[in-house]
TIRO-298519 format. One record per residue (C-alpha): residue number from 1; chain; x, y, z. Coordinates in Angstrom, 1 decimal. Last residue first. Example, Ala and Ser with C-alpha at 12.3 -4.5 7.8 and 13.67 -1.06 7.14 Angstrom:
2
+-----+-------+--------+--------+--------+
!   n ! chain !      u !      v !      w !
+-----+-------+--------+--------+--------+
!   2 !     A !   13.7 !   -1.1 !    7.1 !
!   1 !     A !   12.3 !   -4.5 !    7.8 !
+-----+-------+--------+--------+--------+
//
This chain:
68
+-----+-------+--------+--------+--------+
!   n ! chain !      u !      v !      w !
+-----+-------+--------+--------+--------+
!  68 !     A !    5.9 !    2.1 !   -5.6 !
!  67 !     A !    8.0 !    2.8 !   -3.1 !
!  66 !     A !    7.4 !    5.9 !   -1.4 !
!  65 !     A !    6.2 !    6.0 !    2.6 !
!  64 !     A !    6.9 !    2.0 !    3.3 !
!  63 !     A !   10.4 !    3.0 !    2.2 !
!  62 !     A !   10.7 !    6.3 !    4.3 !
!  61 !     A !    9.2 !    4.7 !    6.8 !
!  60 !     A !   12.2 !    1.6 !    6.5 !
!  59 !     A !   15.3 !    4.0 !    6.2 !
!  58 !     A !   14.0 !    6.0 !    9.2 !
!  57 !     A !   14.0 !    2.8 !   11.0 !
!  56 !     A !   17.3 !    2.0 !   10.1 !
!  55 !     A !   19.3 !    5.1 !   11.3 !
!  54 !     A !   21.2 !    7.9 !   10.3 !
!  53 !     A !   19.8 !    7.9 !    6.6 !
!  52 !     A !   20.2 !    8.2 !    3.1 !
!  51 !     A !   18.4 !    8.6 !    0.3 !
!  50 !     A !   18.1 !    7.0 !   -3.6 !
!  49 !     A !   15.6 !    7.7 !   -5.7 !
!  48 !     A !   14.7 !    5.6 !   -8.8 !
!  47 !     A !   12.7 !    7.3 !  -11.3 !
!  46 !     A !   10.0 !    5.1 !  -13.4 !
!  45 !     A !    8.6 !    6.9 !  -16.9 !
!  44 !     A !   10.9 !    3.9 !  -18.8 !
!  43 !     A !   14.6 !    4.4 !  -16.4 !
!  42 !     A !   15.2 !    7.5 !  -14.5 !
!  41 !     A !   18.1 !    7.1 !  -12.7 !
!  40 !     A !   19.1 !    8.8 !   -9.1 !
!  39 !     A !   17.0 !   10.9 !   -8.6 !
!  38 !     A !   18.6 !   12.1 !   -4.9 !
!  37 !     A !   17.8 !   12.0 !   -0.9 !
!  36 !     A !   20.8 !   13.6 !    1.7 !
!  35 !     A !   21.7 !   13.4 !    4.8 !
!  34 !     A !   17.9 !   11.9 !    5.8 !
!  33 !     A !   16.8 !   13.9 !    8.9 !
!  32 !     A !   13.6 !   13.3 !    9.9 !
!  31 !     A !   10.8 !   15.0 !   12.0 !
!  30 !     A !    7.6 !   13.3 !   10.4 !
!  29 !     A !    6.5 !   16.4 !    9.0 !
!  28 !     A !   10.4 !   17.4 !    7.8 !
!  27 !     A !   10.3 !   14.1 !    6.0 !
!  26 !     A !    7.3 !   14.6 !    4.3 !
!  25 !     A !    7.3 !   17.8 !    3.0 !
!  24 !     A !   11.3 !   17.0 !    1.3 !
!  23 !     A !    9.8 !   13.5 !    0.1 !
!  22 !     A !    6.6 !   15.5 !   -1.8 !
!  21 !     A !    8.9 !   18.3 !   -2.8 !
!  20 !     A !   11.4 !   15.7 !   -4.6 !
!  19 !     A !    8.6 !   14.3 !   -6.3 !
!  18 !     A !    7.7 !   17.4 !   -7.5 !
!  17 !     A !   11.3 !   18.4 !   -8.7 !
!  16 !     A !   11.4 !   15.0 !  -10.8 !
!  15 !     A !    8.3 !   15.5 !  -12.4 !
!  14 !     A !    4.7 !   13.4 !  -12.0 !
!  13 !     A !    3.3 !   10.6 !  -13.2 !
!  12 !     A !    4.1 !    8.5 !  -10.3 !
!  11 !     A !    5.8 !    5.5 !  -10.9 !
!  10 !     A !    8.3 !    5.5 !   -8.4 !
!   9 !     A !   11.3 !    3.7 !   -7.1 !
!   8 !     A !   13.1 !    3.2 !   -3.9 !
!   7 !     A !   16.8 !    3.0 !   -3.3 !
!   6 !     A !   18.5 !    3.0 !    0.2 !
!   5 !     A !   21.6 !    4.0 !    2.3 !
!   4 !     A !   21.7 !    3.4 !    6.2 !
!   3 !     A !   24.7 !    5.4 !    7.1 !
!   2 !     A !   26.4 !    3.9 !   10.6 !
!   1 !     A !   27.9 !    6.4 !   12.6 !
+-----+-------+--------+--------+--------+
//
């Protein structure tokens, strides 16, 4: 199965833990399964998250919801 890795950048003023919690809650509510969601890099108050999905549609929904 092909994997779809994406990156989103957030500047929320919140902790990485809070962002990951929000992302996890959204994934559950949207009935979407991510293989991986992790903080990849922190640059000047912005956090780059990497997520891996099974389908491009799931990846696109995640980007639309969380990319700043």
